[in-house]
C-alpha positions in Angstrom: 112.3 132.6 123.6 111.2 129.8 122.2 112.8 127.4 120.1 112.3 127.6 116.6 110.1 125.3 115.0 111.3 122.2 113.3 111.3 122.3 109.6 109.1 119.7 107.4 111.2 117.9 105.0 109.0 115.5 103.0 110.5 111.7 102.8 111.6 110.7 99.6 111.9 107.0 99.2 112.1 106.7 95.7 115.5 108.2 96.3 116.6 105.4 98.4 119.4 102.8 97.4 116.5 99.9 98.7 113.9 101.3 97.0 116.1 101.7 93.7 117.3 98.1 94.3 114.0 96.5 94.5 112.3 98.7 91.7 115.5 97.7 89.1 116.0 93.9 90.6 112.6 92.3 91.6 110.9 91.2 88.7 114.7 89.5 87.9 114.7 87.8 91.1 110.9 86.8 90.5 112.4 85.1 87.4 115.3 83.4 89.2 113.5 82.3 92.0 112.6 78.7 91.4 116.0 77.8 89.8 118.1 79.4 92.4 116.3 80.0 96.0 113.6 77.5 95.9 115.5 74.1 97.2 116.9 76.2 100.3 113.9 78.4 100.8 110.6 76.4 99.9 108.3 77.7 97.1 107.5 81.3 95.9 104.5 82.9 98.4 103.0 85.1 96.3 102.2 87.0 99.5 105.5 88.4 99.4 105.3 89.8 96.0 102.3 91.5 97.4 104.1 93.3 100.2 106.7 94.2 97.7 104.5 95.7 95.3 102.5 97.6 98.2 106.2 99.0 99.3 106.6 100.3 95.8 102.9 101.8 95.6 103.4 103.5 98.9 106.3 104.9 98.2 104.8 106.9 95.6 101.2 107.9 96.9 99.9 110.3 94.3 98.0 107.8 92.1 96.7 108.9 88.6 93.5 109.8 90.5 95.5 112.3 92.5 94.7 110.9 95.4 97.2 110.6 98.4 97.0 107.9 101.0 97.5 109.5 104.4 96.4 106.3 106.6 99.3 103.8 105.3 99.6 101.6 102.6 96.8 101.1 100.4 94.4 98.2 100.5 
């Protein structure tokens, strides 16, 4: 007898602690970066901000238009 097929369980990144932390505190982090971190880590790189916003957007793939991204992060 064949083994039963696995049940598909869609991921829900919005419920992860990491997602909620980034969503709740990233704007605050941006606001204090220059004062607290730029001396040790250098100037803020705008690319890092783009990556974070792409992560937040990709975690919720259904946009206002109803389009679902199936190939990864939106361009």
